[in-house]
Every structure is written in C-alpha cells, then in structure tokens.
N, C-alpha and C positions, 0 to 999 in steps of 0.2 A: 434452480440450482442444478449443476451437472450431477447426474445420478451416480457417477463412478467415484466421486470425491468421498473421502473418509474423514470423520471427525477426529480432531486432535485430542488424545486422552489428557485429562487434567493432570494425571500422574506423570506425564511425559513419556519419552521413549523415542526410538528411531522411527521416523514416519515420513515417507515421501522422498523425492529426489529432485535435484536441480536438472532440468533438461536443456536449458539455454541460459547463458550469461550475456547481457545486452548493454550496450553503451550508445548514447545518442549521437546521431549525425545531425547537427543543427540545420534547420530549414527555416524559411520565412514563416512567421506565425500563420497558422491556417485561418485565423479570424480576419486576416488582412491588415492587422495592426503592424506598425513599423517597428518590429522587433523580431528576434529569432525565437524558435521553439525547440525544446529538447525532447518532444514527445516521440519523435521518430528514432526508435532505438533498434540497433542491429546486432545480431549475434557476434560474439567474440570468443576466442579460445578460453579466456578466463577474465575475471575482473578482480581488481585490488580494491578493498574497501577500507575506509578509515572514518574517524569521527570528525565531521566539519564543525565550524563554529555553531553556537547555540541558536542563531536567529535565521529567519527567512532571509534569503539573499546571501547566506554564507556558503552557498554552493552545495553540490552533490557530495555524497559520501563514497562515490565511485570514481576512481582515478580516470581522468579523460572524459568523464561524462559532462553534459551541458545542461544548464538550467536557463529557461527563457523568462518565465514569470517569477521574478525575484521577490515580489510582494507576497506570494502565496506558496512558494516552493523553496526547497533547499533547507539547510540547517540540520542540526543534530537529530531532531524528531522525525525528519523526512530524509534520512541519509540514503536509504536503500529501499526500493519498492519491489514487491513480489506479486505475481499474479499466476493463477493456475492455468496450465495448458488446457485442461478440461473445460474451463470457462471460456477460453478463446475459441475452442471448437464449438461450444454451445452457442456463443454469440455469432459465430460464422454462419450457423444454420439459421438463427433467428433473423439476421440482417442480410441473408443471401449474399454473403461476402466470404473472403478468405483472410483470416487474421493469423499471421505467422507470429512466431516468438518475437517479443518486443513491440508488437503492434499497439498495445495498450499503454506503452510508455514504461513497461516494467524492466527492471534490471535483472531480475531473476524470474524465469519461467519455470514453474515447478509442476510435478506430476504426483498425484496421490495425496494432495493436501487440501482440505477445505479451510481456506483462510478465514472464513466467517466464524469458525469455531476456535481460532487462536485466542488465548486470554491476554488481555492488555497487560503489558510488562512481563510476559512470559519470555524466558531466554531460550535462544536457539543456537546450537553449534552447527556450523556448516563450513566445510573446507577447513581452513585454519583460523576462521573468524568466529567471534561470539557476537550474536545480534540479540536485540531485544524488541519484541512487539511493541509498537508505540501508538500510532494514531491511524484512523481510517482515511482513505482517499475520499475527497469530495469532488464529484464530477463538475467540470467547468465548461465554459463556452469553447475553449481551445480543444478540449477532448471531443466535444460534439462536432465541431467544425472539421477536425482531423478525420473523423469517421464519416462525415457528411450524413449525419443522422438527425433529422428534426425530432425535437422532443426527447433527445438523448439523456439529458440530466434526469428527467422524470423516469424514463424507462430503466436506466441503470440503477437508480435509487430503488425503484419498486422490486427489482430482482434481488437486491439485498446482499450482494457479495462485492465488496469494494476492493478486494485484494488486501495487501498489508504493507504498511510502512514500518521500517525498522530504524532503531538507533544502532550504532556500532559501538559495542563495549570493548571489544578487542579487535584491532585491525588484522587483516589477513587476506588470503586469496581464495576465491571461490570459482569452481569450474563445473561444467556439465558432468553429471555422474556423481557429484557429491551428495551424500545423504544428509537429511536434516534430522538432528537429534534435539528433541524438545525436552527442556528441563521441567520439573514440576511447576505447575501454574500457581499464581497467587490465589489466595482464598476468596477474594472478592467475587470471582466468577464472571466478571464482565468480559464478554467476548468482543471480538472485532465487529461481528455482525450487529451486536447490540449497540456498540458505540457509534457505528455508521448510521443506524436508523435514528439514534438519539441526535446526532449532529445534523441530520437532515430533517429534523422537526418533530419526531415522535416524542411528545412531552412525557408520556408515561415512562418510556425508557430513559429519556433525558434525566428524569428525577432519580432513577436507579443509578445511572452512571455518575450523576452529580454527587449523590450521597456516598458512592464508593470512593470518590476522590482519587481516581486512578489515572486521570489524564493530566497532561502538562497544564500549567497554570493558564495559559492563553486559551486553551480549549475548554478548560473548566469555567473560565469567565464567560465564554460564549454560551455555555449551557445555563449559567446563572441568568444571563440576559434573556434567553429563551423562556426560562421559567419565571422571569420577573422577580428574581430574588435580590433583595437589596443587601449588598455586602459592605461591611465597614471599610 
C-alpha cells in the first residue's frame, strides 16, 4: 500500500482531491480478442457523470466513455471507477514502468485517498455529483494483457487495493481540483478492501461481507456460492 495514503474516516469529511478526469479512447482488446477495450483512458478537462441502466452492458456512467467487455463491465454499480495516484506511482516502481493518470482504466485519478478504507455504500460528494461506493474491481485478463504483466491478477489481488467503483446517485460534472466530501459511513463497517479480498476468495472475509448484506444481489449470490450456502 502506498504509504502516503490516508484512511477515510467513518464519520466522513472532506478528504482528498481529484487530480485527473479520464475517458476511454477505444483500442483493440489487449488480449487479442475480436472486440474493443475501454481500458485506455486519457485525461479530459472534466467528465459528466450519470446513472446508466442497472445491468452489465448498460454502458459507462461517464459521458463519452467506452466499455469493451459488456459481460462484466458497465451498469449502475460500475458507473464510475476511481484509483489513487499514489497507487499508480507505487505500481510504476514495482513494475519498472510509468503509469500515468487513466493507465489503470480509472475515470477519476485521486490524491490523498486510501480507497481500500472506503465503506461499502458510503456516499461521496465531488464536483456537482453525488456518488456512492459500490463494488470492488476484480482484475481480469484484459487488465493483465494491457499492462503486459504475467501473474498480474494474483499480484494485484495480493496487494489488496482494487480502487473503487461508484454508483451515480445525482448526476453532475467532475473536474481536476474538485475535493471529495465523504458522508458518514454505514454502520456495517465493510470496507472496499474487505469486499475485494472476499470477492477474490478469502472465505473468512467472504462470510463477514455476506452476513453484512451490503453488496448488490449479484455479488451477494457469488459470495453465497463461494461459501456453499444454499439459498431458497
């Protein structure tokens, strides 16, 4: 974890700033599959965010953005994606590379926020929009191929910071320099870092997250399957 990142207080408050707003420039899928990818995101002066439809394949929540893998991306629970500048810098050193804003496919590059400590369903005001912390990112083959890193899924998972997906509760415009105002968190206390490790196979955390019932139904069912819980 990048040492300069600060935990998000459960009580909320102004914390961190947006340093870059990014939109995809579609490219051929890095895996070689016959489709486009939206992982290549480039800085823009601002982004306009809105709530897309509820399902995967319903598109990004960022105007002008592109989604390549419609089976696993897009829709209300993955409307906007944020990642920390400090994490990009940390991975640049680890991978002997240079990752600029947008390199990890994020719409918002932020500074001063440890996204692993954001509480699931916590609301965040930024720019003129109201966002809500939703689900963790799960690293995939496209992500690994884009960075040209063997074993990337395992490496990224072990590090434990997935960044943060958001729902858009109130549409608006977000620009570099906008501060992030975190509203008080839900009492369940399940953080993005906990949910990420649970989704990636940590059964002890999976049970905690499952019992908190804080994730969308599709993700909740995945945890039930991992824990071999028979549901009516």
